[in-house]
GUTI-208349 format. One record per residue: x, y, z of N, C-alpha, C in turn; residue in three letters. Coordinates in pm, whole numbers, padded with zeros to 5 digits, always signed. Layout:
% GUTI-208349
XYZXYZXYZALA;...
//
This chain:
% GUTI-208349
-01110-00931-00031-01154-00855-00157-01249-00959-00227UNK;-01223-01085-00231-01324-01195-00294-01440-01196-00213UNK;-01429-01177-00107-01560-01206-00031-01639-01057-00032UNK;-01580-00955-00052-01684-00829-00080-01714-00816-00200UNK;-01687-00905-00309-01747-00877-00436-01862-00903-00443UNK;-01932-00803-00537-02093-00841-00573-02115-00963-00651UNK;-02233-01022-00656-02274-01126-00730-02239-01089-00890UNK;-02153-01177-00945-02127-01148-01089-01968-01090-01111UNK;-01931-01037-01016-01783-00984-01021-01705-01104-01002UNK;-01592-01114-01084-01497-01199-01086-01357-01126-01069UNK;-01281-01147-00972-01149-01077-00983-01033-01182-01042UNK;-00950-01116-01123-00830-01200-01147-00701-01136-01094UNK;-00655-01211-01013-00523-01143-00945-00396-01176-01003UNK;-00323-01048-01028-00190-01064-01092-00116-01036-00985UNK;-00031-01126-00936+00068-01112-00831+00208-01104-00849UNK;+00264-00987-00823+00417-00951-00836+00496-01010-00730UNK;+00529-01118-00787+00636-01215-00666+00771-01156-00659UNK;+00813-01088-00545+00929-01064-00507+01008-01118-00402UNK;+00953-01242-00399+01015-01334-00307+00935-01414-00190UNK;+00796-01379-00220+00706-01423-00108+00686-01578-00105UNK;+00621-01627-00030+00608-01791+00016+00479-01804-00063UNK;+00472-01838-00175+00362-01888-00266+00267-01950-00197UNK;+00298-02064-00115+00226-02151-00034+00135-02072+00045UNK;+00163-01956+00100+00062-01875+00188-00055-01828+00109UNK;-00016-01784-00027-00136-01721-00108-00209-01826-00171UNK;-00157-01951-00179-00229-02074-00233-00338-02102-00141UNK;-00324-02088+00001-00419-02128+00107-00543-02060+00069UNK;-00568-01960-00006-00677-01885-00042-00770-01948-00123UNK;-00701-02054-00205-00772-02137-00313-00832-02041-00410UNK;-00738-01937-00452-00806-01843-00568-00822-01919-00683UNK;-00917-01890-00762-00929-01953-00918-00864-01879-01028UNK;-00851-01748-01001-00809-01679-01136-00655-01603-01071UNK;-00556-01653-01083-00429-01613-01035-00313-01616-01138UNK;-00244-01489-01172-00121-01513-01235-00015-01474-01160UNK;+00101-01534-01179+00216-01498-01103+00326-01444-01183UNK;+00390-01335-01145+00512-01274-01233+00637-01258-01119UNK;+00736-01333-01148+00850-01336-01079+00939-01219-01117UNK;+00936-01131-01022+01014-01019-01034+01110-00979-00903UNK;+01143-01080-00844+01221-01070-00737+01363-00994-00749UNK;+01415-01022-00887+01553-00929-00900+01532-00844-01013UNK;+01419-00803-01043+01393-00672-01144+01406-00551-01063UNK;+01464-00452-01130+01467-00293-01083+01548-00311-00948UNK;+01628-00394-00905+01721-00401-00792+01825-00289-00781UNK;+01849-00224-00910+01947-00108-00910+01905+00023-00874UNK;+01749+00031-00881+01681+00157-00826+01713+00196-00682UNK;+01721+00326-00646+01752+00350-00501+01628+00291-00415UNK;+01683+00227-00302+01604+00138-00202+01641+00163-00062UNK;+01564+00142+00048+01597+00153+00184+01542+00027+00229UNK;+01549+00013+00361+01472-00074+00443+01315-00035+00442UNK;+01283+00081+00441+01136+00113+00451+01072+00120+00299UNK;+01166+00141+00223+01130+00153+00052+01219+00038-00022UNK;+01198-00073-00015+01286-00167-00086+01243-00146-00241UNK;+01319-00230-00330+01314-00221-00470+01187-00255-00518UNK;+01100-00352-00439+00972-00393-00473+00874-00304-00487UNK;+00888-00163-00437+00784-00061-00459+00783-00012-00600UNK;+00897-00026-00681+00894+00007-00819+00843-00102-00916UNK;+00785-00218-00861+00758-00310-00955+00624-00285-01027UNK;+00551-00177-00984+00428-00150-01052+00461-00055-01174UNK;+00575-00013-01176+00627+00035-01311+00615-00069-01417UNK;+00632-00188-01380+00646-00309-01492+00514-00347-01530UNK;+00397-00302-01480+00276-00378-01517+00234-00373-01668UNK;+00268-00252-01736+00233-00260-01879+00321-00334-01982UNK;+00441-00391-01909+00521-00486-02002+00491-00624-01938UNK;+00467-00650-01803+00431-00772-01760+00307-00848-01810UNK;+00202-00775-01804+00073-00829-01837+00057-00844-01987UNK;-00020-00940-02021-00043-00968-02177-00105-00849-02241UNK;-00077-00825-02367-00138-00718-02440-00284-00736-02471UNK;-00363-00833-02419-00497-00863-02423-00568-00783-02292UNK;-00482-00746-02214-00519-00671-02093-00499-00522-02113UNK;-00604-00444-02130-00600-00305-02138-00605-00212-02025UNK;-00661-00287-01898-00675-00207-01771-00654-00289-01656UNK;-00587-00238-01561-00548-00324-01431-00582-00213-01313UNK;-00616-00265-01195-00617-00210-01090-00521-00264-00988UNK;-00414-00168-00963-00298-00208-00871-00335-00176-00745UNK;-00316-00245-00642-00323-00221-00508-00208-00264-00422UNK;-00153-00185-00316-00041-00218-00249-00069-00319-00156UNK;+00008-00394-00102-00014-00509-00015-00074-00473+00134UNK;-00060-00354+00168-00120-00302+00299-00270-00242+00284UNK;-00358-00284+00180-00466-00238+00169-00571-00346+00199UNK;-00684-00316+00242-00784-00409+00302-00919-00366+00217UNK;-00984-00467+00110-01080-00426+00037-01220-00465+00120UNK;-01302-00392+00130-01413-00398+00203-01538-00402+00112UNK;-01541-00332-00010-01652-00335-00081-01619-00381-00223UNK;-01726-00401-00308-01700-00425-00451-01636-00321-00523UNK;-01524-00371-00605-01470-00259-00684-01484-00216-00850UNK;-01608-00284-00867-01637-00277-01005-01672-00136-01050UNK;-01731-00059-00976-01733+00090-01010-01612+00159-01037UNK;-01522+00120-00939-01375+00190-00942-01305+00151-01091UNK;-01318+00005-01083-01243-00043-01208-01295+00013-01349UNK;-01431+00034-01352-01486+00093-01495-01517+00229-01497UNK;-01452+00280-01406-01479+00439-01399-01401+00523-01530UNK;-01444+00633-01583-01406+00725-01683-01279+00773-01638UNK;-01186+00727-01707-01046+00799-01678-01020+00935-01743UNK;-01112+00977-01819-01116+01089-01876-00980+01128-01967UNK;-00943+01031-02040-00839+01036-02126-00695+01043-02070UNK;-00729+01025-01929-00569+01014-01868-00552+00872-01852UNK;-00399+00839-01831-00351+00699-01818-00366+00645-01692UNK;-00404+00742-01593-00399+00680-01461-00530+00741-01380UNK;-00561+00658-01280-00653+00712-01175-00587+00687-01040UNK;-00594+00753-00941-00549+00750-00809-00607+00834-00721UNK;-00595+00807-00576-00651+00898-00472-00571+00992-00446UNK;-00608+01138-00431-00528+01242-00404-00483+01234-00268UNK;-00383+01297-00231-00317+01288-00080-00394+01401-00004UNK;-00486+01399+00070-00544+01508+00161-00441+01508+00283UNK;-00402+01624+00323-00319+01607+00425-00385+01630+00578UNK;-00362+01526+00636-00455+01498+00767-00388+01452+00872UNK;-00447+01462+01016-00391+01405+01099-00271+01444+01190UNK;-00217+01393+01292-00123+01434+01375+00008+01502+01318UNK;+00050+01403+01217+00176+01435+01138+00137+01557+01033UNK;+00052+01628+01033+00010+01721+00927+00147+01822+00884UNK;+00189+01861+00989+00318+01966+00947+00434+01890+00873UNK;+00463+01747+00904+00567+01683+00823+00505+01652+00676UNK;+00406+01615+00656+00342+01570+00534+00336+01696+00465UNK;+00293+01806+00507+00283+01922+00430+00406+01976+00384UNK;+00514+01959+00459+00639+02022+00436+00704+01924+00292UNK;+00671+01772+00293+00707+01693+00203+00640+01735+00083UNK;+00517+01763+00082+00442+01791-00025+00469+01935-00092UNK;+00504+02026-00016+00524+02142-00066+00661+02148-00134UNK;+00769+02039-00099+00905+02060-00155+00886+01974-00282UNK;+00772+01899-00304+00765+01844-00428+00777+01899-00580UNK;+00722+02001-00595+00743+02077-00733+00897+02144-00744UNK;+00972+02172-00628+01088+02234-00635+01178+02130-00664UNK;+01171+02003-00591+01254+01891-00597+01251+01824-00747UNK;+01136+01857-00847+01148+01792-00979+01120+01916-01055UNK;+01160+02043-01036+01186+02137-01123+01041+02182-01200UNK;+00939+02148-01118+00816+02172-01168+00751+02317-01106UNK;+00649+02379-01188+00593+02490-01133+00488+02460-01040UNK;+00486+02550-00928+00400+02525-00821+00253+02578-00846UNK;+00201+02465-00916+00066+02501-00973-00049+02447-00897UNK;-00026+02413-00779-00139+02371-00675-00227+02229-00720UNK;-00172+02161-00818-00219+02042-00871-00193+01944-00757UNK;-00292+01847-00726-00286+01757-00615-00160+01653-00622UNK;-00138+01605-00503-00036+01502-00509-00101+01370-00478UNK;-00072+01267-00549-00144+01143-00557-00083+01029-00477UNK;-00153+00929-00411-00094+00820-00366-00084+00724-00476UNK;+00028+00641-00485+00066+00524-00576+00010+00402-00531UNK;-00047+00397-00411-00083+00258-00349-00212+00194-00403UNK;-00279+00291-00466-00404+00234-00559-00405+00297-00687UNK;-00364+00235-00789-00360+00279-00924-00444+00215-01027UNK;-00540+00280-01095-00609+00216-01191-00546+00283-01321UNK;-00518+00180-01388-00385+00193-01504-00449+00149-01632UNK;-00451+00268-01741-00474+00229-01863-00357+00177-01940UNK;-00356+00032-01934-00202-00038-01995-00202-00002-02133UNK;-00284+00005-02213-00271+00026-02360-00212+00175-02382UNK;-00251+00279-02319-00193+00408-02302-00058+00404-02268UNK;-00051+00331-02134+00106+00328-02086+00205+00267-02177UNK;+00145+00164-02264+00246+00098-02347+00274+00191-02444UNK;+00189+00259-02507+00197+00349-02633+00323+00457-02601UNK;+00325+00502-02470+00398+00599-02445+00533+00561-02376UNK;+00551+00411-02372+00670+00341-02301+00709+00391-02174UNK;+00596+00399-02089+00585+00443-01961+00701+00374-01867UNK;+00708+00239-01875+00780+00163-01766+00937+00214-01796UNK;+00999+00217-01917+01132+00274-01935+01148+00416-01887UNK;+01064+00485-01911+01059+00643-01887+01046+00668-01722UNK;+00958+00589-01653+00961+00588-01517+01091+00555-01445UNK;+01156+00423-01509+01260+00391-01453+01393+00487-01487UNK;+01371+00540-01600+01496+00656-01621+01471+00779-01518UNK;+01362+00813-01504+01303+00926-01420+01376+00901-01269UNK;+01348+00790-01223+01391+00739-01100+01516+00736-01080UNK;+01616+00708-01174+01766+00725-01163+01800+00876-01170UNK;+01721+00959-01258+01772+01077-01255+01743+01166-01122UNK;+01651+01135-01060+01616+01218-00950+01629+01139-00812UNK;+01721+01048-00835+01741+00949-00730+01768+01007-00574UNK;+01857+01130-00578+01891+01188-00467+01782+01282-00434UNK;+01669+01297-00472+01584+01399-00447+01438+01332-00411UNK;+01431+01185-00399+01306+01122-00354+01294+01121-00233UNK;+01159+01133-00176+01120+01119-00044+01042+00991-00053UNK;+00927+00980-00127+00862+00863-00135+00877+00826-00281UNK;+00963+00738-00307+01028+00709-00437+00951+00705-00558UNK;+00874+00579-00560+00789+00546-00670+00695+00655-00700UNK;+00622+00713-00561+00508+00786-00571+00566+00943-00615UNK;+00666+00970-00566+00723+01104-00625+00727+01086-00782UNK;+00801+00984-00825+00818+00964-00978+00674+00976-01042UNK;+00609+00889-01000+00457+00877-01070+00410+01016-01075UNK;+00421+01089-00967+00335+01221-00962+00399+01331-01070UNK;+00546+01310-01065+00616+01416-01145+00602+01361-01300UNK;+00607+01244-01333+00587+01196-01482+00458+01236-01521UNK;+00338+01195-01468+00217+01199-01481+00153+01333-01449UNK;+00231+01431-01426+00178+01560-01382+00041+01607-01467UNK;-00064+01618-01413-00190+01680-01455-00257+01573-01562UNK;-00201+01434-01534-00259+01345-01631-00297+01210-01538UNK;-00352+01254-01445-00402+01155-01326-00535+01192-01267UNK;-00647+01099-01288-00786+01127-01274-00797+01107-01106UNK;-00859+01189-01031-00865+01166-00891-00992+01062-00882UNK;-00959+00984-00775-01072+00879-00729-01115+00913-00599UNK;-01238+00890-00550-01284+00937-00408-01211+00852-00270UNK;-01229+00934-00186-01155+00901-00075-01195+00786-00004UNK;-01321+00731-00048-01356+00576+00013-01274+00487-00027UNK;-01186+00490-00164-01092+00405-00179-00973+00431-00128UNK;-00937+00511-00026-00826+00532+00031-00839+00592+00164UNK;-00904+00493+00257-00939+00533+00408-00800+00500+00478UNK;-00738+00591+00546-00598+00558+00624-00647+00583+00782UNK;-00654+00492+00857-00681+00497+00981-00597+00599+01059UNK;-00476+00587+01036-00365+00672+01103-00372+00829+01075UNK;-00445+00876+00968-00446+00993+00936-00556+01080+00983UNK;-00682+01008+01002-00789+01098+01041-00806+01117+01196UNK;-00834+01244+01219-00872+01289+01359-01030+01342+01357UNK;-01070+01376+01484-01207+01425+01488-01230+01536+01408UNK;-01121+01630+01390-01132+01754+01329-01167+01724+01191UNK;-01087+01625+01126-01119+01585+00985-01233+01548+00943UNK;-01290+01453+01050-01406+01392+01020-01540+01490+01037UNK;-01505+01630+01059-01612+01715+01053-01625+01733+00922UNK;-01534+01709+00823-01578+01720+00659-01670+01630+00619UNK;-01794+01649+00571-01885+01563+00529-01827+01449+00437UNK;-01738+01489+00332-01706+01414+00241-01601+01283+00293UNK;-01518+01362+00379-01414+01257+00469-01494+01172+00564UNK;-01589+01235+00632-01678+01152+00729-01749+01035+00659UNK;-01790+01058+00547-01862+00961+00464-01758+00838+00426UNK;-01650+00875+00367-01565+00791+00335-01513+00715+00437UNK;-01488+00764+00568-01421+00693+00676-01545+00611+00758UNK;-01687+00649+00718-01808+00566+00786-01811+00457+00696UNK;-01804+00466+00577-01824+00345+00487-01715+00334+00368UNK;-01590+00282+00406-01482+00267+00328-01497+00143+00231UNK;-01433+00180+00126-01434+00072+00018-01295-00015+00019UNK;-01178+00073+00041-01049+00005+00063-00977+00091+00196UNK;-00943+00015+00297-00865+00065+00377-00746+00029+00366UNK;-00660+00148+00384-00495+00162+00336-00428+00168+00478UNK;-00349+00090+00524-00309+00080+00646-00149+00156+00633UNK;-00144+00260+00564-00014+00350+00548+00024+00384+00697UNK;+00154+00415+00704+00196+00484+00836+00209+00392+00943UNK;+00085+00303+00968+00061+00252+01112-00010+00098+01053UNK;+00069-00014+01063+00013-00143+01015-00046-00211+01135UNK;-00140-00290+01111-00213-00375+01223-00094-00449+01292UNK;-00087-00440+01444+00039-00500+01505-00035-00592+01599UNK;+00017-00715+01582-00035-00822+01671+00015-00817+01794UNK;+00109-00742+01863+00149-00723+01978+00081-00630+02073UNK;-00007-00552+01975-00085-00438+02062-00239-00483+02032UNK;-00278-00547+01947-00407-00571+01913-00464-00455+01850UNK;-00593-00472+01810-00659-00350+01737-00659-00224+01817UNK;-00616-00114+01753-00625+00025+01809-00730+00114+01758UNK;-00818+00051+01657-00923+00126+01602-01013+00032+01535UNK;-01130+00078+01500-01230+00003+01446-01189-00064+01295UNK;-01118-00016+01223-01059-00063+01100-00961-00181+01128UNK;-00879-00158+01223-00781-00280+01268-00862-00377+01329UNK;-00979-00329+01399-01058-00458+01452-01103-00531+01350UNK;-01160-00479+01238-01220-00555+01120-01107-00650+01061UNK;-00986-00587+01037-00873-00656+00992-00862-00789+01084UNK;-00836-00756+01225-00797-00889+01289-00906-00978+01292UNK;-01031-00957+01293-01166-01045+01288-01142-01116+01167UNK;-01093-01078+01040-01098-01144+00933-00959-01243+00940UNK;-00854-01169+00976-00729-01263+00970-00766-01376+01077UNK;-00816-01372+01182-00819-01481+01279-00908-01603+01238UNK;-01006-01571+01138-01087-01691+01075-01052-01696+00914UNK;-00928-01659+00910-00882-01678+00754-00756-01808+00721UNK;-00753-01845+00622-00646-01946+00605-00504-01897+00655UNK;-00488-01767+00702-00362-01736+00722-00339-01713+00877UNK;-00436-01747+00962-00450-01714+01094-00321-01754+01159UNK;-00241-01847+01122-00112-01898+01181-00005-01832+01140UNK;+00002-01732+01067+00105-01657+00988+00103-01506+01058UNK;+00211-01462+01085+00225-01309+01129+00175-01241+01011UNK;+00066-01153+01023+00040-01080+00907+00104-00968+00860UNK;+00193-00907+00938+00302-00795+00889+00419-00813+00966UNK;+00532-00809+00898+00648-00786+00973+00674-00703+01078UNK;+00715-00733+01168+00721-00648+01304+00855-00591+01306UNK;+00832-00458+01236+00960-00378+01229+01026-00343+01358UNK;+00960-00347+01457+01020-00306+01575+01123-00385+01643UNK;+01140-00532+01575+01216-00626+01598+01357-00603+01528UNK;+01354-00523+01429+01493-00476+01377+01599-00417+01468UNK;+01552-00375+01579+01632-00320+01669+01704-00405+01766UNK;+01661-00536+01751+01704-00642+01827+01831-00702+01752UNK;+01923-00771+01798+02026-00854+01744+01938-00952+01668UNK;+02000-01011+01557+01932-01089+01472+01893-01231+01524UNK;+01991-01289+01619+01955-01403+01688+01834-01405+01792UNK;+01835-01267+01835+01731-01248+01941+01598-01227+01857UNK;+01609-01166+01755+01478-01136+01677+01422-01258+01637UNK;+01514-01354+01583+01484-01476+01511+01383-01555+01629UNK;+01479-01548+01751+01391-01629+01854+01245-01575+01895UNK;+01263-01416+01888+01119-01357+01946+01017-01390+01817UNK;+01059-01388+01685+00951-01440+01594+00913-01578+01622UNK;+00969-01667+01655+00937-01796+01696+00836-01822+01794UNK;+00858-01723+01885+00772-01718+02036+00652-01647+01966UNK;+00649-01545+01895+00541-01483+01852+00446-01594+01775UNK;+00502-01657+01683+00440-01748+01599+00352-01842+01696UNK;+00436-01901+01819+00374-01989+01900+00249-01942+01993UNK;+00261-01803+02004+00152-01728+02076+00033-01668+01969UNK;+00033-01697+01868-00060-01621+01776-00198-01663+01825UNK;-00223-01793+01871-00390-01813+01911-00416-01741+02050UNK;-00309-01671+02097-00358-01617+02235-00331-01466+02242UNK;-00412-01383+02193-00420-01251+02190-00350-01177+02306UNK;-00411-01233+02423-00370-01162+02559-00216-01159+02587UNK;-00174-01283+02562-00043-01315+02590+00054-01229+02481UNK;+00008-01209+02362+00079-01144+02275+00101-01005+02307UNK;-00028-00948+02370-00012-00794+02401+00075-00805+02538UNK;+00079-00894+02628+00178-00881+02731+00326-00877+02669UNK;+00332-00967+02585+00475-00983+02518+00505-00839+02456UNK;+00419-00782+02394+00426-00653+02322+00465-00560+02422UNK;+00412-00533+02554+00454-00446+02644+00591-00474+02680UNK;+00633-00577+02716+00755-00593+02755+00863-00563+02655UNK;+00852-00620+02530+00933-00574+02436+00948-00411+02409UNK;+00833-00357+02428+00830-00204+02398+00941-00149+02499UNK;+00907-00201+02632+01013-00145+02754+01158-00179+02726UNK;+01178-00306+02672+01313-00334+02639+01359-00247+02531UNK;+01297-00201+02442+01331-00130+02319+01368+00020+02366UNK;+01283+00078+02456+01317+00210+02526+01448+00183+02593UNK;+01502+00074+02655+01625+00053+02719+01744+00063+02626UNK;+01711-00025+02505+01803-00032+02405+01830+00118+02342UNK;+01740+00192+02333+01761+00327+02267+01823+00409+02363UNK;
//
């Protein structure tokens, strides 16, 4: 993100710390960073292995950030910024408290996603008005307006109230609470490699976004060091990672290891860290582990 900034653009990073190793972040030598310890906040909200309580920490931004800050751009940790974000940050919110990318249903999992989104109005007792459903992974937030309506507490209350009806927990709640009050942002700010197929790329707007992305969002499928890059976007990610201060750290938790006993998973993680400088050996290990996982199933 810092490397893609235009001359004159200065980012101030506000990091919501839910138990991360701060020394890893400090390797980047960032000049403008504020830390917020939220590890135990909102732990009573519904959570799963895939959706831990940390997904709700974006609710807290209007209260956590100083009142002198009126606007903030929230990004999920599985996003990769390739272009300057000044234009996005300064966009006209059209009197809405939020801006976010609309979810365009694309890709091989289209039927599954379509069923989720079609069920959204019914799950929240909303009229089926064909309004877009938005991602919560990139949120441009008018903090002044959000504070004025006490959004933090109201989002928390709605999450409790609809706990048994949530599929994408924080995202569902944000879409329901801010129905018809979210300004769409362009698809170039939410390019998801796992979603696009050749059919979708025939659409000129989507094709342009995927050709020249501003933010790559590794939703659904994370870069996996045991497979190596599976597309040009992951290739960009791995090239940056291997020259970054974090090259000796596993970039994403390997969810596939959850199927192994804890002791075995711990040993495998140690072995993977040893093999980080050797991509070919990592791929070989990945193929072996994949075969073992199939046997375990």
